[in-house]
TIZA-840304 format. One line per field, with one value per atom (N, C-alpha, C): x, y, z; atom name. Coordinates in Angstrom, 1 decimal. Layout:
N
px <- [X  ...] $
py <- [Y  ...] $
pz <- [Z  ...] $
atom <- [CA  ...] $
This chain:
254
px <- [-24.4  -24.6  -24.3  -25.1  -25.0  -23.7  -23.2  -22.0  -22.2  -23.4  -23.7  -23.7  -24.3  -24.3  -22.9  -22.1  -20.7  -20.0  -20.2  -19.5  -19.9  -21.3  -21.7  -21.4  -21.5  -21.2  -19.7  -18.9  -17.5  -17.1  -17.7  -17.4  -17.8  -18.9  -19.4  -18.4  -17.9  -16.9  -15.7  -15.2  -14.0  -14.2  -15.4  -15.7  -15.8  -16.4  -16.5  -15.1  -14.2  -12.9  -12.1  -12.2  -11.4  -11.9  -13.3  -13.8  -13.3  -13.3  -12.8  -11.3  -10.6  -9.2  -8.9  -9.6  -9.4  -9.8  -10.9  -11.3  -10.6  -9.7  -9.1  -8.1  -7.4  -6.5  -7.2  -8.2  -8.9  -9.6  -10.1  -10.8  -9.9  -8.6  -7.6  -7.4  -7.9  -7.7  -6.2  -5.6  -4.2  -3.4  -2.1  -1.3  -1.1  -1.1  -0.9  0.4  1.4  2.7  2.6  1.6  1.5  1.0  -0.1  -0.8  -1.1  -0.7  -1.0  -2.5  -2.9  -4.3  -4.5  -5.7  -5.9  -5.5  -5.9  -5.6  -4.1  -3.3  -1.9  -1.2  -1.8  -1.4  -1.5  -2.7  -3.0  -2.0  -1.7  -0.7  0.6  1.0  2.3  2.4  1.3  1.3  1.4  0.7  0.8  2.2  2.9  4.3  5.2  5.0  5.8  5.6  4.4  4.1  4.6  4.6  5.1  6.6  7.4  8.8  9.1  8.1  8.3  9.1  9.6  10.5  9.7  8.5  7.7  7.5  7.4  7.2  8.3  9.5  10.7  10.7  10.5  10.5  9.3  8.2  7.0  7.3  8.0  8.4  9.3  10.3  11.2  10.5  9.6  8.8  8.0  7.3  6.4  7.2  8.4  9.3  9.7  10.0  10.4  9.2  8.1  6.9  6.5  6.4  5.9  6.8  8.1  9.1  9.0  9.0  8.9  7.6  6.5  5.2  5.1  5.7  5.7  6.4  7.6  8.3  7.5  6.8  6.0  4.9  4.3  3.3  4.0  5.1  5.8  6.2  6.6  7.0  5.8  5.0  3.9  2.8  2.4  1.3  1.8  2.8  3.3  3.6  4.4  4.8  3.5  2.6  1.3  0.6  0.5  -0.2  0.6  1.9  2.7  2.5  2.5  2.4  0.9  0.0  -1.4  -1.7  -1.0  -1.2  -0.5  0.8  1.6  1.9  1.7  1.9  3.4  4.2  5.6  6.3  6.2  6.9  6.3  5.0  4.5  5.1  5.2  5.8  7.3  8.0  9.4  9.7  8.8  9.1  8.4  7.3  6.5  7.2  8.1  8.8  9.7  10.4  11.3  10.5  9.4  8.6  7.9  7.4  6.8  7.8  9.1  10.1  10.5  10.5  10.8  9.6  8.4  7.2  7.1  7.4  7.2  8.4  9.4  10.6  10.3  10.4  10.1  11.0  10.4  11.2  12.3  12.0  13.1  14.3  14.1  15.2  16.0  15.4  16.1  16.8  16.5  17.1  18.6  19.3  20.8  21.3  20.6  21.0  20.6  19.5  19.1  20.0  20.4  21.3  22.7  23.2  24.4  24.2  23.1  22.9  22.6  21.8  21.3  21.8  22.5  23.0  21.9  22.4  21.5  20.7  19.4  18.5  17.6  17.7  16.7  16.5  17.7  17.6  17.0  17.5  17.0  15.5  15.0  13.6  12.8  13.2  12.5  12.4  13.5  13.4  12.4  12.3  11.4  9.9  9.7  8.4  8.0  9.0  8.7  8.4  9.2  9.0  7.6  7.2  5.9  4.7  4.9  3.7  3.6  4.7  4.7  3.9  4.0  3.4  1.8  1.2  -0.3  -0.7  0.0  -0.3  -0.1  1.0  1.4  0.4  0.1  -0.8  -2.2  -2.7  -4.1  -4.2  -3.1  -3.1  -3.2  -2.3  -2.2  -3.6  -4.2  -5.5  -6.5  -6.5  -7.5  -7.4  -6.1  -5.9  -6.4  -6.1  -6.5  -8.0  -8.7  -10.2  -10.9  -10.2  -10.8  -11.4  -12.6  -13.2  -12.3  -11.9  -11.0  -11.8  -13.1  -13.8  -13.4  -13.1  -12.7  -11.3  -10.4  -9.1  -9.2  -10.1  -10.2  -10.9  -11.8  -12.4  -11.4  -10.4  -9.4  -8.5  -8.2  -7.3  -8.0  -9.3  -10.1  -10.1  -10.0  -10.0  -8.6  -7.6  -6.2  -5.5  -6.0  -5.3  -4.0  -3.0  -1.7  -1.8  -0.6  -0.5  -0.6  -0.1  -0.2  -1.6  -2.4  -3.8  -4.5  -4.2  -4.8  -4.5  -3.2  -2.8  -3.5  -3.6  -4.1  -5.6  -6.2  -7.7  -8.5  -7.8  -8.6  -8.0  -6.7  -6.1  -6.1  -5.5  -5.4  -6.7  -7.6  -8.9  -9.7  -9.7  -10.4  -10.0  -8.7  -8.1  -8.0  -8.6  -8.5  -9.0  -10.2  -10.7  -9.8  -9.3  -8.4  -7.1  -6.6  -5.4  -5.6  -6.7  -7.0  -7.1  -7.7  -7.7  -6.3  -5.5  -4.1  -3.4  -3.7  -3.1  -3.5  -4.8  -5.3  -4.6  -4.4  -3.7  -2.2  -1.7  -0.3  0.0  -0.9  -0.7  -0.4  -1.2  -1.0  0.3  0.7  2.0  3.1  2.9  4.0  4.2  3.2  3.3  4.0  3.6  4.3  5.7  6.1  7.5  8.2  7.6  8.2  8.6  7.7  7.9  9.0  8.9  9.9  11.3  11.4  12.7  13.3  12.5  13.0  13.4  12.7  13.0  14.3  14.7  15.9  17.0  16.8  17.9  17.8  17.5  17.3  17.7  18.1  18.5  17.4  16.4  15.3  14.1  12.9  11.7  10.8  9.5  8.5  8.9  9.3  9.6  10.8  11.8  13.0  12.6  11.7  11.2  10.4  9.6  8.8  9.8  10.9  11.9  12.6  12.9  13.5  12.7  11.4  10.5  10.2  10.1  9.8  11.0  12.2  13.4  13.5  13.0  13.1  11.8  10.9  9.6  8.8  8.9  8.0  6.7  5.8  4.6  3.7  3.5  2.6  3.1  4.4  4.9  4.9  5.1  5.1  3.7  2.7  1.3  0.9  1.4  1.1  1.6  2.8  3.4  2.7  2.3  1.5  0.2  -0.4  -1.7  -1.5  -0.3  0.0  0.1  0.8  1.0  -0.4  -1.2  -2.5  -3.4  -3.3  -4.1  -3.6  -2.3  -1.8  -2.4  -2.3  -2.8  -4.3  -5.1  -6.5  -6.8  -6.1  -6.4  -6.1  -4.9  -4.5  -5.5  -5.8  -6.7  -8.1  -8.6  -9.9  -10.0  -8.9  -8.9  -9.0  -8.2  -8.2  -9.6  -10.2  -11.5  -12.5  -12.4  -13.3  -13.2  -11.9  -11.7  -12.3  -12.2  -12.8  -14.3  -14.9  -16.4  -16.8  -16.0  -16.4  -16.3  -15.3  -15.1  -16.2  -16.6  -17.7  -19.0  -19.2  -20.5  -20.5  -19.4  -19.4  -19.6  -19.0  -19.2  -20.6  -21.3  -22.7  -23.5  -23.2  -23.9  -23.7  -22.5  -22.2  -23.0  -23.1  -23.8  -25.3  -25.8  -27.2  -27.5] $
py <- [-0.6  0.8  1.8  2.8  3.8  4.7  5.3  6.1  7.3  7.9  9.1  8.7  7.5  7.0  6.8  6.2  5.9  7.2  8.2  9.5  10.2  10.3  11.0  10.3  9.0  8.2  8.2  8.1  8.2  9.6  10.6  12.0  12.2  11.7  11.9  11.2  10.0  9.4  10.2  10.8  11.7  12.9  13.5  14.7  14.3  13.2  12.8  12.5  11.8  11.5  12.8  13.8  15.0  15.8  15.8  16.5  15.9  14.5  13.9  14.1  14.1  14.4  15.8  16.8  18.1  18.3  17.6  17.8  16.9  16.0  15.1  15.8  16.8  17.6  18.5  19.3  20.2  19.4  18.2  17.3  16.6  16.7  16.0  14.5  14.1  12.7  12.3  13.3  13.1  14.4  14.3  15.5  16.0  17.3  17.7  17.3  17.0  16.6  15.1  14.4  13.0  12.9  13.5  13.3  14.7  15.8  17.1  17.3  18.2  18.5  18.8  18.6  18.9  20.3  21.3  22.7  22.9  22.3  22.4  21.7  20.6  19.8  20.6  21.2  22.1  23.2  23.8  24.9  24.5  23.3  22.7  22.4  21.9  21.6  22.9  23.9  25.2  25.7  25.6  26.0  25.2  23.9  23.0  23.4  23.7  24.1  25.5  26.3  27.7  27.7  26.9  26.8  26.0  25.2  24.5  23.2  22.9  21.7  20.5  20.4  19.2  18.8  19.7  19.4  18.6  19.0  18.3  16.9  16.7  15.3  14.5  15.1  14.4  14.0  14.8  14.5  13.3  13.3  12.2  10.9  11.0  9.8  9.2  10.1  9.7  9.0  9.6  8.9  7.5  7.4  6.0  5.1  5.6  4.7  4.3  5.2  4.9  4.0  4.2  3.3  1.9  1.8  0.5  -0.2  0.5  -0.1  -0.5  0.3  -0.1  -1.4  -1.5  -2.7  -3.9  -3.7  -4.8  -5.2  -4.3  -4.7  -5.5  -5.0  -5.7  -7.1  -7.3  -8.6  -9.4  -8.8  -9.5  -10.1  -9.4  -9.8  -11.0  -10.9  -12.0  -13.3  -13.0  -14.2  -14.8  -14.0  -14.6  -15.4  -14.9  -15.7  -17.0  -16.9  -18.1  -19.2  -18.7  -19.6  -20.2  -19.4  -19.8  -20.8  -20.7  -21.5  -22.9  -22.9  -24.1  -24.5  -25.8  -26.3  -26.5  -26.9  -27.1  -25.9  -24.8  -23.5  -23.1  -23.3  -22.9  -23.7  -25.0  -25.9  -25.5  -25.1  -24.8  -23.5  -22.5  -21.1  -20.8  -21.5  -21.2  -21.1  -22.1  -22.0  -20.8  -20.4  -19.3  -18.0  -17.9  -16.7  -16.5  -17.5  -17.4  -17.1  -17.6  -17.2  -15.7  -15.2  -13.8  -12.9  -13.4  -12.7  -12.6  -13.6  -13.6  -13.0  -12.7  -12.0  -10.5  -10.0  -8.6  -7.7  -6.6  -5.7  -5.1  -4.8  -4.1  -5.0  -6.3  -7.2  -7.3  -7.0  -7.0  -5.7  -4.7  -3.4  -3.4  -4.0  -3.9  -4.6  -5.7  -6.3  -5.5  -4.8  -4.0  -2.7  -2.2  -1.1  -1.5  -2.7  -3.2  -3.4  -3.9  -4.2  -3.0  -2.0  -0.9  0.5  0.5  1.8  2.5  3.5  4.3  5.2  5.3  6.3  5.7  6.2  5.9  4.4  3.7  2.3  1.4  1.6  0.7  0.9  2.2  2.4  1.9  2.0  1.4  -0.1  -0.7  -2.2  -2.6  -1.8  -2.1  -1.9  -0.9  -0.7  -1.9  -2.3  -3.4  -4.7  -5.0  -6.2  -6.1  -4.9  -4.8  -5.0  -4.5  -4.5  -5.7  -6.3  -7.4  -8.6  -9.0  -10.2  -10.2  -9.1  -9.1  -9.2  -8.5  -8.6  -10.0  -10.6  -11.9  -12.9  -12.9  -14.0  -13.8  -12.6  -12.4  -12.8  -12.5  -12.8  -14.4  -15.0  -16.5  -17.1  -16.6  -17.2  -16.9  -15.7  -15.4  -16.3  -16.6  -17.5  -18.9  -19.4  -20.8  -20.9  -19.8  -19.9  -19.8  -19.5  -19.4  -20.8  -20.8  -22.1  -22.7  -24.0  -24.6  -24.9  -24.7  -24.9  -23.9  -22.7  -21.6  -21.9  -22.5  -22.9  -24.0  -25.0  -26.1  -25.6  -24.6  -24.1  -23.5  -22.7  -22.1  -23.2  -24.2  -25.3  -26.1  -26.3  -27.0  -26.3  -25.0  -24.3  -24.0  -24.7  -24.6  -23.4  -22.9  -21.7  -22.1  -21.2  -21.4  -21.1  -21.3  -21.0  -19.5  -18.7  -17.3  -16.8  -17.5  -17.1  -17.4  -18.4  -18.7  -17.6  -17.2  -16.1  -14.8  -14.4  -13.1  -13.1  -14.2  -14.2  -14.7  -15.5  -16.1  -15.7  -16.0  -15.9  -14.5  -13.6  -12.2  -11.5  -11.6  -10.9  -11.5  -12.8  -13.5  -13.2  -12.8  -12.6  -11.1  -10.2  -8.8  -8.3  -8.8  -8.3  -8.7  -10.0  -10.3  -9.5  -9.2  -8.4  -7.0  -6.4  -5.1  -5.1  -6.1  -6.3  -6.4  -7.2  -7.3  -5.9  -5.2  -3.8  -2.9  -3.0  -2.2  -2.5  -3.8  -4.3  -3.9  -4.0  -3.7  -2.2  -1.3  0.1  0.4  -0.2  0.0  -0.6  -1.8  -2.4  -1.5  -1.0  -0.2  1.1  1.8  3.0  2.7  1.6  1.2  1.0  0.3  0.0  1.3  2.3  3.6  4.3  4.3  5.0  4.2  2.9  2.1  2.3  2.2  2.3  3.7  4.8  6.1  6.3  5.7  5.9  5.3  4.2  3.4  3.6  4.0  4.0  5.1  6.3  7.5  8.8  9.7  11.0  12.1  11.7  12.6  11.8  12.4  11.8  11.9  11.6  11.8  10.9  9.7  8.7  9.2  9.8  10.3  11.5  12.3  13.4  13.0  11.9  11.3  10.9  10.2  9.7  10.9  12.0  13.1  13.8  14.1  14.8  13.9  12.6  11.6  11.6  11.6  11.6  12.9  14.0  15.3  15.6  14.7  14.8  16.0  16.4  17.4  16.8  16.6  15.8  16.4  17.7  18.3  18.1  18.3  18.1  16.6  15.8  14.3  13.9  14.4  14.0  14.6  15.8  16.4  15.5  15.0  14.1  12.8  12.3  11.0  11.2  12.3  12.6  12.7  13.3  13.4  11.9  11.1  9.7  9.0  9.2  8.6  9.1  10.3  10.9  10.3  10.2  9.6  8.2  7.4  6.0  6.0  6.9  7.0  7.4  8.3  8.8  7.6  7.0  5.9  4.8  4.3  3.2  3.5  4.8  5.2  5.1  5.6  5.5  4.1  3.2  1.8  1.2  1.6  1.0  1.5  2.7  3.1  2.2  1.9  1.0  -0.4  -0.9  -2.2  -2.1  -1.0  -0.9  -0.9  -0.2  -0.1  -1.4  -2.2  -3.5  -4.4  -4.4  -5.2  -4.8  -3.5  -3.1  -3.6  -3.5  -4.0  -5.5  -6.2  -7.7  -8.0  -7.3  -7.6  -7.3  -6.2  -5.9  -7.0  -7.5  -8.6  -9.8  -10.2  -11.4  -11.3  -10.0  -9.8  -9.9] $
pz <- [1.0  1.6  0.5  0.3  -0.7  -0.4  -1.5  -1.3  -0.4  -0.5  0.4  1.8  2.1  3.5  4.0  3.2  3.6  3.9  3.1  3.2  4.5  4.8  6.0  7.3  7.2  8.4  8.7  7.7  7.9  8.3  7.7  8.1  9.6  10.0  11.4  12.3  12.0  12.9  13.0  11.9  12.0  12.9  12.7  13.5  15.0  15.3  16.7  17.3  16.5  16.9  17.2  16.2  16.4  17.6  17.8  19.0  20.3  20.4  21.6  21.8  20.7  20.7  21.3  20.7  21.2  22.6  23.1  24.5  25.5  25.0  25.9  26.9  26.4  27.3  28.3  27.8  28.8  29.9  29.5  30.4  31.4  31.1  32.0  31.7  30.5  30.2  29.9  29.2  28.8  28.9  28.8  28.8  27.3  27.1  25.7  25.1  26.0  25.5  25.0  25.4  25.0  23.5  23.2  21.9  21.2  21.8  21.2  21.1  20.3  20.0  18.6  18.0  16.6  16.2  17.0  16.7  16.7  17.6  17.6  16.4  16.0  14.9  13.6  13.4  12.3  12.2  13.4  13.4  13.0  13.5  13.1  11.6  11.1  9.7  8.8  9.2  8.5  8.6  9.7  9.8  8.9  8.8  8.0  6.5  6.1  4.7  4.4  5.4  5.2  4.9  5.6  5.3  4.0  3.6  2.3  2.4  3.6  3.8  3.6  4.0  3.9  2.5  1.5  0.1  -0.5  -0.1  -0.6  -0.1  1.2  1.7  1.2  1.0  0.4  -1.0  -1.8  -3.2  -3.2  -2.3  -2.2  -1.9  -0.9  -0.5  -1.6  -2.3  -3.4  -4.5  -4.8  -5.9  -5.4  -4.2  -3.7  -3.7  -3.3  -3.3  -4.7  -5.6  -7.0  -7.7  -7.5  -8.2  -7.6  -6.3  -5.6  -5.9  -6.0  -6.3  -7.7  -8.6  -10.1  -10.3  -9.6  -9.7  -9.1  -8.0  -7.5  -8.4  -9.2  -10.2  -11.4  -11.8  -12.9  -12.6  -11.3  -10.9  -10.4  -9.6  -8.9  -9.8  -10.8  -11.6  -12.5  -13.3  -14.1  -13.3  -12.2  -11.4  -10.7  -10.3  -9.8  -10.8  -12.0  -13.1  -13.3  -13.3  -13.5  -12.4  -11.2  -10.0  -10.0  -10.4  -10.4  -11.5  -12.6  -13.8  -13.7  -13.2  -13.2  -11.8  -11.5  -10.1  -9.8  -10.7  -10.4  -10.0  -10.7  -10.2  -8.8  -8.6  -7.3  -6.2  -6.4  -5.3  -5.1  -6.2  -6.2  -5.4  -5.7  -5.2  -3.9  -3.6  -2.5  -1.2  -0.8  0.5  0.6  -0.5  -0.5  -0.4  -1.2  -1.1  0.3  0.9  2.2  3.2  3.1  4.0  4.0  2.7  2.6  3.1  2.8  3.2  4.7  5.4  6.8  7.6  6.9  7.6  7.8  9.0  9.3  8.5  7.9  7.1  7.9  9.1  10.0  10.1  10.2  10.3  9.1  7.9  6.6  6.3  7.1  6.7  6.6  7.6  7.4  6.1  5.7  4.5  3.3  3.3  2.2  2.1  3.2  3.2  2.5  2.9  2.3  0.8  0.4  -1.0  -1.8  -1.3  -2.1  -1.6  -0.5  0.1  0.9  1.6  2.5  1.6  1.9  1.2  0.2  -1.1  -2.1  -2.4  -2.7  -3.1  -2.1  -0.8  0.3  0.5  0.4  0.7  -0.5  -1.7  -2.8  -2.7  -2.2  -2.0  -0.9  0.2  1.2  0.7  -0.1  -0.7  -1.6  -2.4  -3.3  -2.5  -1.5  -0.7  0.0  0.4  1.1  0.2  -1.0  -1.9  -2.8  -3.1  -4.1  -3.7  -2.4  -2.0  -2.0  -1.6  -1.7  -3.2  -4.1  -5.5  -6.0  -5.7  -6.2  -5.7  -4.4  -3.9  -4.4  -4.5  -5.0  -6.5  -7.2  -8.6  -8.8  -8.0  -8.1  -7.7  -6.7  -6.2  -7.3  -7.9  -8.9  -10.1  -10.5  -11.7  -11.3  -10.1  -9.8  -9.7  -9.4  -9.3  -10.6  -11.7  -13.0  -13.4  -13.9  -14.4  -15.5  -15.3  -16.3  -17.6  -17.6  -18.9  -19.9  -19.4  -20.4  -21.0  -20.2  -20.7  -21.7  -21.4  -22.3  -23.6  -23.5  -24.7  -25.6  -25.1  -25.9  -26.5  -25.7  -26.2  -27.3  -27.2  -28.2  -29.5  -29.5  -30.8  -31.3  -30.7  -31.2  -30.6  -29.5  -28.9  -28.3  -28.3  -27.7  -26.2  -25.6  -24.2  -24.0  -25.0  -25.0  -25.0  -25.9  -26.0  -24.7  -24.0  -22.7  -21.7  -21.7  -20.8  -21.1  -22.3  -22.7  -22.8  -23.1  -23.3  -22.1  -21.3  -20.1  -18.8  -18.6  -17.2  -16.8  -17.6  -17.2  -17.0  -18.1  -17.9  -16.7  -16.5  -15.5  -14.1  -13.9  -12.6  -12.3  -13.1  -12.9  -11.5  -11.1  -9.8  -8.6  -8.5  -7.5  -7.6  -8.8  -9.0  -8.4  -8.7  -8.2  -6.7  -6.1  -4.6  -4.1  -4.7  -4.3  -4.4  -5.4  -5.6  -4.4  -4.1  -3.0  -1.7  -1.4  -0.2  -0.3  -1.5  -1.6  -1.4  -1.7  -1.4  0.0  0.9  2.3  2.8  2.3  2.7  2.1  0.9  0.3  1.0  1.5  2.2  3.6  4.2  5.4  5.2  4.1  3.8  3.5  2.9  2.6  3.9  4.9  6.1  6.9  7.0  7.7  7.1  5.8  5.1  5.4  5.3  5.5  7.0  7.9  9.3  9.7  9.0  9.4  8.5  7.2  6.3  5.3  5.7  4.8  5.5  4.7  5.2  4.8  4.1  3.7  3.4  3.4  3.2  4.4  4.2  5.3  6.5  6.2  7.3  8.1  7.4  8.1  9.0  8.5  9.3  10.5  10.3  11.5  12.6  12.1  13.1  13.8  13.0  13.6  14.6  14.3  15.2  16.4  16.2  17.3  18.3  17.8  18.7  19.4  18.9  19.5  20.3  20.4  21.1  20.7  19.4  18.9  18.4  19.4  19.2  18.1  18.1  17.1  15.7  15.5  14.1  13.8  14.7  14.5  14.1  14.8  14.5  13.1  12.8  11.5  10.3  10.5  9.4  9.4  10.5  10.5  9.8  10.0  9.3  7.8  7.4  6.0  5.4  6.0  5.6  5.5  6.5  6.6  5.4  5.1  4.0  2.7  2.5  1.3  1.1  2.2  2.1  1.8  2.4  2.2  0.8  0.2  -1.2  -2.2  -2.0  -2.9  -2.9  -1.6  -1.5  -2.0  -1.8  -2.3  -3.8  -4.4  -5.9  -6.4  -5.8  -6.2  -5.9  -4.8  -4.5  -5.5  -6.0  -7.1  -8.3  -8.6  -9.8  -9.5  -8.2  -7.8  -8.0  -7.5  -7.6  -9.1  -9.9  -11.3  -12.0  -11.7  -12.3  -11.8  -10.5  -10.0  -10.7  -10.9  -11.5  -13.0  -13.7  -15.1  -15.2  -14.2  -14.2  -14.0  -13.0  -12.8  -14.0  -14.7  -15.9  -17.0  -17.1  -18.1  -17.7  -16.4  -16.0  -16.3  -16.1  -16.3  -17.8] $
atom <- [N  CA  C  N  CA  C  N  CA  C  N  CA  C  N  CA  C  N  CA  C  N  CA  C  N  CA  C  N  CA  C  N  CA  C  N  CA  C  N  CA  C  N  CA  C  N  CA  C  N  CA  C  N  CA  C  N  CA  C  N  CA  C  N  CA  C  N  CA  C  N  CA  C  N  CA  C  N  CA  C  N  CA  C  N  CA  C  N  CA  C  N  CA  C  N  CA  C  N  CA  C  N  CA  C  N  CA  C  N  CA  C  N  CA  C  N  CA  C  N  CA  C  N  CA  C  N  CA  C  N  CA  C  N  CA  C  N  CA  C  N  CA  C  N  CA  C  N  CA  C  N  CA  C  N  CA  C  N  CA  C  N  CA  C  N  CA  C  N  CA  C  N  CA  C  N  CA  C  N  CA  C  N  CA  C  N  CA  C  N  CA  C  N  CA  C  N  CA  C  N  CA  C  N  CA  C  N  CA  C  N  CA  C  N  CA  C  N  CA  C  N  CA  C  N  CA  C  N  CA  C  N  CA  C  N  CA  C  N  CA  C  N  CA  C  N  CA  C  N  CA  C  N  CA  C  N  CA  C  N  CA  C  N  CA  C  N  CA  C  N  CA  C  N  CA  C  N  CA  C  N  CA  C  N  CA  C  N  CA  C  N  CA  C  N  CA  C  N  CA  C  N  CA  C  N  CA  C  N  CA  C  N  CA  C  N  CA  C  N  CA  C  N  CA  C  N  CA  C  N  CA  C  N  CA  C  N  CA  C  N  CA  C  N  CA  C  N  CA  C  N  CA  C  N  CA  C  N  CA  C  N  CA  C  N  CA  C  N  CA  C  N  CA  C  N  CA  C  N  CA  C  N  CA  C  N  CA  C  N  CA  C  N  CA  C  N  CA  C  N  CA  C  N  CA  C  N  CA  C  N  CA  C  N  CA  C  N  CA  C  N  CA  C  N  CA  C  N  CA  C  N  CA  C  N  CA  C  N  CA  C  N  CA  C  N  CA  C  N  CA  C  N  CA  C  N  CA  C  N  CA  C  N  CA  C  N  CA  C  N  CA  C  N  CA  C  N  CA  C  N  CA  C  N  CA  C  N  CA  C  N  CA  C  N  CA  C  N  CA  C  N  CA  C  N  CA  C  N  CA  C  N  CA  C  N  CA  C  N  CA  C  N  CA  C  N  CA  C  N  CA  C  N  CA  C  N  CA  C  N  CA  C  N  CA  C  N  CA  C  N  CA  C  N  CA  C  N  CA  C  N  CA  C  N  CA  C  N  CA  C  N  CA  C  N  CA  C  N  CA  C  N  CA  C  N  CA  C  N  CA  C  N  CA  C  N  CA  C  N  CA  C  N  CA  C  N  CA  C  N  CA  C  N  CA  C  N  CA  C  N  CA  C  N  CA  C  N  CA  C  N  CA  C  N  CA  C  N  CA  C  N  CA  C  N  CA  C  N  CA  C  N  CA  C  N  CA  C  N  CA  C  N  CA  C  N  CA  C  N  CA  C  N  CA  C  N  CA  C  N  CA  C  N  CA  C  N  CA  C  N  CA  C  N  CA  C  N  CA  C  N  CA  C  N  CA  C  N  CA  C  N  CA  C  N  CA  C  N  CA  C  N  CA  C  N  CA  C  N  CA  C  N  CA  C  N  CA  C  N  CA  C  N  CA  C  N  CA  C  N  CA  C  N  CA  C  N  CA  C  N  CA  C  N  CA  C  N  CA  C  N  CA  C  N  CA  C  N  CA  C  N  CA  C  N  CA  C  N  CA  C  N  CA  C  N  CA  C  N  CA  C  N  CA  C  N  CA  C  N  CA  C  N  CA  C  N  CA  C  N  CA  C  N  CA  C  N  CA  C  N  CA  C  N  CA  C  N  CA  C  N  CA  C  N  CA  C  N  CA  C  N  CA  C  N  CA  C  N  CA  C  N  CA  C  N  CA  C  N  CA  C  N  CA  C  N  CA  C  N  CA  C  N  CA  C  N  CA  C] $
């Protein structure tokens, strides 16, 4: 599907959704106190930006997200290459990693608060735990799927293990790594919000919890939209990188 088609079809879906949302209350489908209305949400957002309070919380959330996500890249990519390349470390670490991966982040919050304290440290840890596993798993799968002929070719010319990593494994697994990064962004943003809701005194997630507990639905929806837009922008940027890599690979094959 062409980019223009994707844009106008996606834009049409958003317009229809907003129109139905705005008409839901006048038509008696729902109460305004339940889901608010787009016009009221926009009004609430304008008020939040007028006071400037939202920018401080957004800045705090972005710091936590970028630090946690950077740590997930530093750990996830090398560890994924290691587990994809060598079977023994994979068999040794796989049960532990899967146990951590399947444990709900909310259940781990008390432990993370004890370990890192309330606020910044605990939220960064939740972002890291959310983002690192998609990156790690996709990297490992990408390394395993590389044709072993390339590895044997490097070895036959006297290449070292470092040459194999830098010349074959990392370049060959770039597309799966980027896919893992895209998936990790969504998990990281989810971790950011969850961490701030349960163990922070500032940030967008903390504000979502605050307005949710006070039943300020319009403000709550405005902040949810902000988080959604952040995720959409980040994922769209990474998807552009994916499309570019796919296009370059097709050109190389041709």
